[in-house]
C-alpha positions as CSV (number, residue, x, y, z in Angstrom):
1,M,136.8,173.8,99.2
2,R,135.6,177.0,98.5
3,E,136.4,179.1,96.0
4,Y,139.8,178.2,94.1
5,Q,139.9,182.5,93.5
6,D,139.4,182.7,97.1
7,Y,142.7,182.1,98.7
8,D,146.3,184.0,98.9
9,A,149.1,181.5,98.2
10,L,149.5,180.9,101.5
11,G,146.2,179.9,102.1
12,L,146.3,177.0,99.2
13,A,149.7,175.9,100.6
14,Q,147.0,175.9,104.1
15,L,144.9,173.6,102.0
16,I,147.7,171.5,101.1
17,Q,148.9,170.7,104.4
18,T,145.3,170.0,106.0
19,G,144.7,167.7,102.9
20,E,141.8,169.6,102.0
21,A,143.3,169.9,98.1
22,T,146.2,168.1,96.5
23,P,148.5,170.0,94.4
24,S,147.2,168.4,91.0
25,A,143.2,169.7,92.0
26,L,144.9,173.2,92.2
27,L,146.9,173.1,89.5
28,E,143.6,172.1,87.8
29,A,141.4,175.3,88.8
30,A,144.6,177.3,87.9
31,I,144.2,176.0,84.1
32,A,140.4,176.1,84.6
33,R,140.9,180.1,85.3
34,C,143.3,180.5,82.7
35,E,141.6,178.9,79.9
36,A,138.5,180.9,80.7
37,V,139.9,184.6,81.2
38,N,143.4,184.2,79.1
39,P,142.1,184.8,75.8
40,A,140.8,187.7,76.7
41,L,143.5,189.4,78.5
42,N,146.5,187.7,77.1
43,A,148.2,187.2,79.7
44,V,150.2,183.6,79.8
45,I,152.1,183.5,76.2
46,V,153.6,179.8,76.9
47,P,151.7,177.1,79.1
48,L,153.6,174.6,80.3
49,Y,150.7,172.7,81.7
50,E,152.0,169.1,80.8
51,Q,155.2,169.9,82.7
52,A,153.2,170.5,85.9
53,R,151.0,168.4,85.9
54,T,154.0,165.8,86.2
55,L,155.0,168.1,89.2
56,A,151.7,168.4,91.0
57,R,151.6,164.3,90.7
58,Q,154.9,163.9,92.5
59,P,154.0,163.8,96.8
60,P,154.4,168.1,97.7
61,A,157.6,168.9,99.8
62,Q,158.1,170.4,103.2
63,A,157.9,174.2,101.6
64,P,155.6,177.9,102.6
65,F,154.4,177.4,99.4
66,A,154.2,173.1,98.5
67,G,152.1,172.9,95.3
68,V,150.4,176.3,95.2
69,P,150.4,177.4,91.2
70,F,153.1,179.7,90.1
71,L,153.4,182.1,86.8
72,L,157.1,183.1,85.8
73,K,157.6,185.8,83.9
74,D,158.7,185.7,80.1
75,L,161.8,188.1,81.3
76,L,165.3,187.2,82.7
77,A,163.9,183.9,84.4
78,A,165.1,180.8,82.8
79,L,163.3,177.6,83.5
80,Q,165.3,174.7,82.0
81,G,163.3,173.3,79.6
82,A,161.0,176.3,78.4
83,P,161.0,179.1,76.4
84,L,162.9,182.2,77.2
85,A,161.8,184.9,75.1
86,N,162.2,188.0,76.8
87,G,159.3,189.2,74.4
88,C,161.5,189.2,71.6
89,Q,160.4,187.9,68.4
90,A,164.2,186.6,67.8
91,L,164.2,184.6,70.8
92,K,161.1,182.6,70.5
93,G,162.8,179.6,69.5
94,W,165.8,179.9,72.6
95,V,165.0,176.9,75.0
96,P,167.6,177.4,78.2
97,D,168.8,174.2,79.6
98,Y,169.6,175.3,82.9
99,D,167.0,177.5,85.8
100,S,168.4,181.2,86.9
101,E,169.3,181.2,90.6
102,L,165.4,183.0,91.1
103,V,164.1,180.4,89.4
104,R,165.7,177.5,91.5
105,R,164.8,179.3,94.5
106,F,160.7,179.9,93.9
107,K,160.8,176.2,93.4
108,A,162.4,175.3,96.2
109,A,159.6,177.7,97.4
110,G,157.7,174.9,96.3
111,V,155.8,176.5,93.7
112,V,154.1,174.9,90.3
113,I,154.8,176.8,87.6
114,F,152.4,176.1,84.4
115,G,153.2,179.3,82.1
116,K,155.3,182.3,81.9
117,T,153.1,185.9,81.2
118,N,153.5,188.8,78.4
119,T,155.9,191.5,78.7
120,P,157.1,194.1,76.5
121,E,160.0,193.3,74.4
122,F,163.1,193.0,77.0
123,G,161.0,194.9,79.3
124,L,162.0,198.8,78.0
125,L,157.9,199.7,78.5
126,G,155.7,201.0,80.9
127,Y,152.9,199.0,79.2
128,T,152.4,194.9,77.6
129,E,152.0,195.2,74.0
130,P,155.2,193.5,72.5
131,E,154.1,192.5,68.6
132,A,155.7,189.4,69.4
133,W,152.9,188.5,71.7
134,G,150.0,190.8,71.3
135,P,149.0,193.6,73.6
136,T,147.5,192.2,77.5
137,R,144.2,193.6,78.7
138,N,143.8,194.7,81.9
139,P,140.8,192.3,83.7
140,W,139.3,195.6,85.4
141,S,138.8,196.7,81.6
142,L,140.2,195.5,78.7
143,S,140.8,198.7,76.9
144,H,142.6,199.8,79.4
145,S,146.6,198.8,79.8
146,P,147.6,196.6,82.7
147,G,150.8,198.9,82.8
148,G,154.6,196.9,82.4
149,S,156.8,195.7,82.7
150,S,155.0,192.9,84.3
151,G,151.9,193.8,82.8
152,G,151.4,189.9,82.0
153,A,151.5,188.8,85.4
154,A,150.0,191.1,87.3
155,A,147.3,190.7,84.8
156,A,147.4,187.1,85.8
157,V,147.1,187.8,89.7
158,A,144.3,190.4,89.0
159,A,142.1,187.6,87.0
160,G,142.0,184.9,89.6
161,I,145.0,183.0,87.4
162,V,147.1,182.7,90.4
163,P,147.5,184.4,93.8
164,M,150.8,185.8,93.1
165,A,153.3,185.4,90.2
166,H,156.8,186.5,89.7
167,G,157.6,190.4,88.1
168,G,160.6,192.4,87.3
169,D,161.4,196.3,88.3
170,G,163.1,198.5,86.6
171,G,161.6,201.3,86.6
172,G,158.7,200.8,88.6
173,S,157.7,197.8,86.6
174,I,156.3,195.6,88.9
175,R,154.7,199.4,91.5
176,I,153.3,199.8,87.4
177,P,150.9,197.2,87.1
178,A,150.6,196.7,90.7
179,S,149.2,200.0,90.5
180,N,146.9,199.4,87.3
181,C,145.7,196.2,88.8
182,G,144.8,196.5,91.9
183,L,147.0,194.4,93.6
184,F,150.5,194.7,95.8
185,G,153.6,195.3,94.5
186,L,157.2,195.2,96.2
187,K,160.3,196.5,94.8
188,P,162.9,195.5,96.7
189,S,166.1,196.9,97.8
190,R,169.4,196.6,95.7
191,G,171.1,193.1,96.4
192,R,168.1,191.7,97.9
193,I,167.5,189.2,95.1
194,P,169.7,186.8,93.1
195,L,170.2,188.0,89.2
196,G,172.6,184.7,88.8
197,P,174.0,183.0,86.7
198,D,173.6,185.5,83.8
199,F,173.9,188.6,85.1
200,G,175.4,190.4,88.3
201,E,173.1,193.0,88.0
202,V,171.1,194.5,85.1
203,W,170.2,197.7,84.0
204,A,173.4,198.4,85.7
205,G,171.9,197.8,89.0
206,A,168.0,199.6,88.5
207,V,166.8,196.1,88.3
208,Q,165.6,193.6,91.3
209,E,163.0,191.0,90.7
210,G,160.1,190.0,92.7
211,V,156.3,189.3,93.1
212,V,153.1,190.9,92.5
213,S,150.5,189.1,95.0
214,R,146.7,189.7,96.7
215,S,148.0,189.6,99.8
216,V,151.2,191.4,101.9
217,R,151.7,188.7,103.4
218,D,152.6,186.5,100.5
219,T,154.6,188.9,99.0
220,A,156.7,188.9,102.3
221,A,156.4,185.4,102.3
222,M,158.2,184.6,99.0
223,L,160.7,187.3,99.7
224,D,161.8,185.5,102.9
225,C,161.9,182.5,100.5
226,I,164.5,184.0,97.6
227,A,165.9,186.7,99.5
228,G,169.7,186.1,99.9
229,P,173.3,186.8,98.7
230,E,174.8,184.0,95.7
231,H,177.9,183.8,94.9
232,G,179.7,186.4,93.0
233,A,176.9,188.9,93.5
234,P,178.3,192.6,93.0
235,Y,176.1,193.8,95.7
236,V,175.6,192.1,99.4
237,I,173.5,193.7,101.5
238,A,172.4,192.6,105.6
239,G,169.9,190.5,105.8
240,P,166.8,191.4,108.0
241,A,166.8,191.2,111.8
242,T,164.2,189.0,111.8
243,T,162.3,187.2,108.4
244,F,159.7,188.8,106.5
245,A,157.4,187.7,107.4
246,H,157.3,188.8,111.0
247,A,158.2,192.2,110.3
248,A,154.3,192.0,108.2
249,S,152.7,190.4,111.2
250,Q,153.5,193.5,113.3
251,P,151.8,196.3,113.8
252,P,154.5,199.4,112.5
253,P,155.9,202.7,115.1
254,R,154.4,205.7,114.7
255,L,156.1,206.7,111.3
256,R,156.8,210.1,110.2
257,I,155.3,210.5,105.8
258,G,156.5,212.5,103.7
259,S,153.7,213.1,101.4
260,V,153.9,214.3,97.7
261,F,150.5,215.9,96.7
262,S,151.8,218.1,93.4
263,T,155.0,218.6,91.5
264,P,156.0,221.6,89.7
265,D,157.2,219.5,86.2
266,T,154.7,216.9,86.5
267,P,150.9,216.9,85.8
268,M,149.4,215.0,88.4
269,H,145.5,214.1,87.8
270,A,142.6,214.6,90.3
271,D,142.4,210.4,90.9
272,C,146.2,210.3,91.4
273,R,146.0,213.2,93.9
274,A,142.7,211.9,95.4
275,A,144.6,208.5,96.0
276,V,147.1,210.0,97.8
277,E,144.9,212.1,100.1
278,A,142.5,209.6,100.7
279,A,146.2,207.1,101.9
280,A,147.3,210.5,104.0
281,S,143.9,210.6,105.7
282,L,144.1,207.1,106.3
283,L,147.6,206.9,107.6
284,H,146.5,210.0,110.3
285,E,143.8,207.8,111.8
286,L,146.0,204.8,112.2
287,G,147.9,207.6,114.0
288,H,151.3,208.1,112.0
289,E,152.4,211.6,111.3
290,V,151.7,212.8,107.4
291,E,153.7,216.4,106.7
292,E,153.1,217.7,103.1
293,V,156.1,218.2,100.8
294,A,158.6,218.7,98.0
295,L,159.7,216.3,95.9
296,P,163.1,215.5,98.0
297,Y,165.1,216.0,94.3
298,D,165.7,216.7,91.1
299,H,163.0,215.0,89.0
300,A,165.0,216.8,85.7
301,Q,168.1,215.3,86.9
302,L,166.5,212.3,87.5
303,L,164.7,211.5,83.8
304,D,168.2,212.3,82.2
305,C,170.3,210.1,83.7
306,Y,167.3,207.3,83.7
307,L,167.4,207.8,80.0
308,T,171.1,207.8,79.6
309,M,171.0,204.2,81.4
310,Y,167.7,203.5,79.4
311,Y,169.2,204.3,75.9
312,G,172.5,202.4,77.1
313,E,171.6,199.7,78.2
314,T,169.2,198.9,75.5
315,A,171.7,198.9,72.9
316,T,174.3,196.2,75.2
317,D,170.7,193.9,75.2
318,L,170.9,194.3,71.1
319,R,174.7,193.6,71.2
320,W,173.7,189.9,73.4
321,L,170.9,189.3,70.9
322,A,173.2,189.3,68.0
323,R,176.3,187.4,70.0
324,H,173.0,185.4,70.9
325,L,172.0,185.0,67.7
326,G,175.6,184.1,66.1
327,R,175.3,186.6,63.5
328,P,174.7,190.9,62.8
329,L,171.6,192.5,64.0
330,R,169.1,192.5,61.3
331,R,166.3,195.5,61.8
332,G,163.4,193.6,61.3
333,D,165.1,190.9,64.0
334,V,163.3,193.9,66.7
335,E,160.8,196.0,67.4
336,L,161.2,199.7,65.9
337,E,161.1,201.2,69.2
338,T,163.4,198.8,70.7
339,W,166.5,199.4,67.6
340,I,166.0,203.1,67.6
341,L,166.4,203.3,71.7
342,G,169.4,200.8,71.1
343,R,170.8,203.2,67.8
344,M,170.4,206.1,70.8
345,G,172.3,204.2,73.3
346,E,175.1,203.4,70.8
347,Q,175.0,207.2,70.1
348,L,176.3,208.0,74.0
349,R,180.1,208.2,74.8
350,A,181.4,206.3,78.0
351,A,181.9,209.7,79.7
352,D,177.7,210.4,79.2
353,F,177.6,207.0,80.7
354,S,179.7,207.8,84.0
355,T,178.5,211.1,84.1
356,A,174.8,209.7,84.6
357,K,176.1,207.2,87.1
358,R,177.4,209.4,89.0
359,D,174.0,211.9,89.2
360,W,172.8,208.3,90.4
361,N,174.7,208.6,93.5
362,Q,173.3,212.6,93.8
363,L,169.7,211.3,94.1
364,A,170.4,208.7,96.8
365,R,171.8,211.5,98.4
366,A,169.4,213.3,98.4
367,M,167.1,210.3,99.5
368,G,169.5,209.4,101.8
369,H,168.7,213.1,103.6
370,F,165.5,213.2,103.4
371,H,165.1,209.8,105.4
372,Q,166.6,212.1,107.7
373,Q,163.4,213.4,108.4
374,Y,160.8,211.2,107.3
375,D,160.5,207.2,107.5
376,L,158.6,207.4,104.0
377,L,158.3,208.8,101.1
378,L,154.2,209.2,99.6
379,T,153.2,209.9,96.3
380,P,151.2,208.7,93.4
381,T,152.1,205.5,92.1
382,L,151.8,206.9,88.6
383,A,151.0,210.3,87.6
384,A,147.7,208.9,85.8
385,P,145.0,206.1,85.7
386,P,146.0,203.4,83.7
387,T,146.3,203.9,79.7
388,R,144.4,202.5,76.9
389,I,145.9,200.0,74.8
390,G,148.2,201.8,72.4
391,E,147.9,204.9,73.8
392,L,151.3,205.3,74.9
393,K,152.5,203.7,71.7
394,T,154.7,206.0,69.1
395,P,152.0,208.0,67.0
396,P,151.8,206.9,63.5
397,L,153.3,209.8,62.0
398,Q,156.4,210.3,64.0
399,R,156.9,205.9,63.6
400,A,157.0,206.6,59.9
401,A,159.8,208.7,60.2
402,L,162.0,206.7,62.6
403,S,161.4,203.7,60.5
404,A,162.5,206.0,57.6
405,M,166.0,207.3,59.4
406,A,166.4,203.8,61.0
407,T,166.6,202.6,57.0
408,L,168.4,205.4,56.2
409,G,171.2,205.4,59.1
410,G,170.0,209.5,60.5
411,I,168.8,208.4,63.6
412,G,171.1,211.4,64.8
413,L,168.8,214.0,63.6
414,L,165.6,212.5,65.2
415,R,167.6,212.6,68.5
416,K,166.1,215.6,69.7
417,A,162.1,213.9,69.3
418,I,163.0,210.8,70.5
419,H,164.3,211.9,74.0
420,E,160.8,213.9,74.0
421,Q,158.6,211.1,73.3
422,A,160.6,209.3,76.0
423,C,160.1,212.2,78.3
424,I,156.3,212.3,77.1
425,N,155.8,208.5,78.7
426,F,157.6,209.3,81.1
427,A,155.6,212.3,82.3
428,R,152.6,209.6,82.9
429,M,155.4,207.2,85.5
430,P,157.0,209.9,87.2
431,Y,157.9,208.7,90.6
432,T,158.9,205.0,90.4
433,Q,162.4,205.1,88.9
434,V,164.2,207.0,92.0
435,A,163.6,203.8,93.9
436,N,165.3,201.7,91.3
437,L,168.4,204.5,90.8
438,T,169.2,204.5,94.4
439,G,168.5,200.8,94.9
440,Q,165.3,201.8,98.2
441,P,162.7,199.5,98.7
442,A,159.9,200.6,97.6
443,M,155.9,199.2,96.8
444,S,152.5,200.0,95.2
445,V,149.6,199.2,97.5
446,P,145.9,199.0,96.1
447,L,143.9,201.9,98.6
448,H,141.8,203.6,96.0
449,W,139.9,203.0,92.8
450,N,138.6,205.9,90.1
451,A,134.7,206.7,89.8
452,A,135.5,204.5,86.3
453,G,136.5,201.1,89.1
454,L,139.9,201.5,87.5
455,P,142.4,201.0,90.6
456,I,144.9,203.5,91.7
457,G,147.6,202.8,93.7
458,V,149.5,204.6,96.0
459,Q,153.6,204.1,96.2
460,F,155.5,204.2,99.7
461,V,159.4,204.6,99.4
462,A,161.7,203.5,102.3
463,A,165.2,204.2,103.3
464,I,167.7,201.0,101.9
465,N,166.9,197.7,103.4
466,R,164.2,198.9,105.2
467,E,161.9,196.6,103.7
468,D,160.6,195.6,107.1
469,C,158.9,198.7,107.4
470,L,157.2,198.9,104.1
471,L,155.7,195.2,105.4
472,S,154.9,196.3,108.5
473,L,153.0,199.4,107.2
474,A,151.2,197.9,104.0
475,C,149.8,195.0,106.1
476,Q,148.2,197.5,108.9
477,L,146.5,198.8,105.8
478,E,145.4,196.5,104.0
479,A,143.6,195.3,107.1
480,A,142.2,199.1,108.2
481,H,140.9,199.2,104.2
482,P,141.5,195.8,102.5
483,W,141.1,195.2,99.2
484,A,141.6,191.1,98.7
485,H,137.7,191.4,98.1
486,R,137.8,193.4,95.3
487,R,137.7,191.4,92.3
488,P,137.1,192.7,88.4
489,V,133.8,191.0,86.6
490,L,135.3,188.3,84.1
491,A,133.8,185.2,83.2
């Protein structure tokens, strides 16, 4: 057998099917890789080696990914008998006695789950530096962040621990780390992936679950395994005309693509503009029509209604945490920023949240109008290259002021400052949230690396229920401009 890292997930499954490898052998290769590189990365925070070894010794099931090593994100995904902390110190002792529906479907797909990956507290941030576990580092540069909130998952895949890992996306949390780590990341349409039994919707419908992977075909095949409605789901979306794997294998028709090369209110780093320009050139070579367009929605409106949801949902998370702990929440139970965001949410009125949700619908109308003319929207995934560890954290002076206000109960005095800091952070990631609010599928494709050797992804957004269009194009781009051979240099 060639090197474990040379294969994508379907390739590993094929080795098992042909008898060239066993699940136990692949699991031991994954564990060995994890033990070699994870001390530097801090991507895997909960090893589940012995449970996985027991599973790997069983005869492999007849499933697409039978025997393939896999990692779960430590957020939302309940695995019976394994800790689920959601990135929060106060939840470190929680061990669910059930599987979430998504985990049940991952298991049915045949994967061997051997660990859980790092995530920011409650998945709130676009970087992965929780106080409970410490920062995850980017395999391409250990001084840089892999992004978030699926930062641990992306770092693990980029480092060759696994070829594919679970992720979730509420504002770019699959696509941001995919971009920062040189991976493929797809956020499915709203309602495509189950969130039960604990949730019908998360973040008012903004969150969708999925995977990050090195190959497009892995994402497509896993989407076939995990997609579909569950009993009582609030959203039921039409299934694909064929399988997602089949759609990925078919060349796309000539597409009309609107591309954003600059925005009036958000600076775009030259590296990110270069990534979009290179992608547009490649698309032209492949026969597609690419036309520069203005951002087809009001970005200020998007940011305002997204942050309203963000504050309100954080407050809801903290109310849930208090109920779960069976006592009033104390300041030290969560990180300062989480506490402050929750306090911001508690100050919102019902009308504020309702108004913001109506504005979501206006964004969906704007994108619906855009798709009457264009098949896809092309943007950078991010407005800047990967940030350094600690770069987006609250500055010390402001943190001290926030801590004082949190203690004294004067958070209203700093509302403007908090909002401004949030806007500064979101200015680096302004393009991903729209698909979460509108429910559209969107993907980050690793087509560019800057002069410093850091990955720069480009994002494509399709009309709702058009994952087939995205996957078909992604496979075409992957064939024309392969990326799997590009690997960070690690131990």
